[in-house]
C-alpha positions as CSV (number, residue, x, y, z in Angstrom):
1,M,67.0,6.9,-116.9
2,A,65.4,8.5,-120.7
3,A,62.6,6.1,-121.8
4,D,62.4,3.9,-124.1
5,R,61.2,4.7,-127.3
6,L,58.0,1.9,-128.6
7,T,55.6,1.6,-131.2
8,I,51.9,0.5,-129.6
9,G,52.5,-2.6,-130.7
10,Q,55.5,-3.2,-129.2
11,L,54.2,-2.1,-125.9
12,H,51.1,-4.2,-126.3
13,K,53.6,-7.5,-127.3
14,Y,55.9,-6.9,-124.6
15,H,53.9,-4.6,-122.1
16,K,55.0,-6.6,-118.9
17,P,58.6,-5.1,-118.6
18,Y,57.3,-1.9,-118.9
19,Q,54.6,-1.9,-116.2
20,M,54.8,1.5,-113.8
21,H,57.7,2.5,-116.4
22,S,58.3,5.0,-118.6
23,V,58.1,5.1,-122.2
24,T,57.9,7.5,-125.6
25,I,55.8,7.2,-128.3
26,V,54.5,8.4,-131.4
27,G,51.4,9.0,-132.6
28,K,48.1,10.9,-133.1
29,V,45.2,11.8,-131.0
30,E,41.9,10.6,-131.2
31,E,38.4,10.6,-128.8
32,M,39.9,13.4,-126.6
33,Q,38.1,14.6,-124.3
34,A,39.5,17.6,-122.0
35,F,37.9,18.2,-118.6
36,P,36.8,21.3,-117.0
37,P,39.1,22.8,-113.9
38,M,38.4,20.9,-111.5
39,R,37.9,22.2,-107.9
40,V,39.8,20.0,-105.4
41,A,41.0,19.5,-101.5
42,I,44.3,19.4,-102.0
43,K,46.6,21.6,-99.6
44,R,48.7,23.3,-102.2
45,C,46.3,23.3,-105.1
46,K,42.7,24.1,-105.0
47,T,42.5,23.4,-108.7
48,L,43.5,20.5,-111.4
49,Y,44.1,21.9,-114.9
50,C,44.5,20.0,-118.3
51,K,42.8,17.1,-117.0
52,A,42.2,14.9,-120.1
53,K,41.5,11.5,-121.5
54,F,42.7,10.3,-125.1
55,V,43.4,7.6,-127.4
56,L,46.8,7.5,-129.1
57,T,47.1,5.1,-133.0
58,D,50.1,4.8,-134.8
59,D,50.1,2.2,-137.6
60,T,50.1,-1.1,-134.9
61,G,48.0,0.0,-132.8
62,S,45.8,2.7,-130.2
63,L,46.4,3.3,-126.3
64,P,43.9,4.5,-123.8
65,V,46.1,7.9,-122.9
66,E,45.1,10.1,-119.7
67,S,46.4,13.2,-118.2
68,L,45.7,13.7,-114.7
69,G,46.0,17.5,-114.2
70,S,48.1,19.7,-112.7
71,C,47.6,22.9,-110.2
72,L,49.2,24.9,-112.4
73,P,46.9,27.0,-115.4
74,A,49.6,26.5,-118.2
75,A,51.4,23.8,-117.3
76,M,50.1,21.8,-120.1
77,D,48.4,22.6,-123.3
78,L,46.5,19.8,-124.6
79,P,46.7,18.4,-127.8
80,H,44.0,18.1,-130.3
81,G,41.9,15.8,-131.9
82,G,44.5,14.7,-134.7
83,D,47.5,16.6,-133.3
84,Q,51.0,14.1,-134.0
85,I,52.9,14.0,-131.0
86,E,55.5,12.7,-129.1
87,L,54.3,11.2,-125.5
88,T,56.3,10.2,-122.4
89,A,54.3,8.4,-120.0
90,M,54.0,5.8,-116.9
91,I,52.4,2.8,-118.9
92,Q,50.5,0.9,-116.1
93,V,48.8,-2.7,-116.7
94,Y,46.0,-3.9,-114.0
95,V,42.3,-5.3,-114.1
96,P,39.6,-3.1,-113.5
97,E,37.2,-3.5,-110.5
98,G,34.3,-6.2,-111.2
99,Q,36.0,-7.4,-114.6
100,T,38.7,-10.2,-115.6
101,I,40.3,-8.6,-118.5
102,Q,43.8,-7.3,-118.4
103,V,44.1,-3.7,-119.5
104,M,46.4,-1.2,-120.1
105,K,47.1,2.3,-120.1
106,A,49.2,5.8,-120.6
107,V,49.4,8.8,-118.1
108,V,51.2,11.4,-119.2
109,Q,54.5,12.6,-118.2
110,E,55.3,15.3,-120.9
111,I,53.2,16.0,-124.5
112,V,55.5,17.6,-127.8
113,V,52.9,18.4,-130.4
114,L,54.7,17.8,-133.6
115,K,52.2,18.5,-136.3
């Protein structure tokens, strides 16, 4: 099934049906925080690469994005701040521990840098 293409504003307004579903959003990368390769204790994976957090913005809003990383060093080149990207991501809507307000984030599945 192909991911639905949405604006960030649409996603914020109609987030319930997209919980744990893939969506595609075009926007600009801001506040990029890339983490260095991390040692992990998973059977088939010794080091996690491409772990990062950033904010994706478009004309309708902003959305926190998380890249959980990959066992392959060349799996995905992360975008840079200011890059225009097409992001396909799994949407997660949840209430963080100790808080009462629901938040939404996107977990990276695929990133295509447009410019």
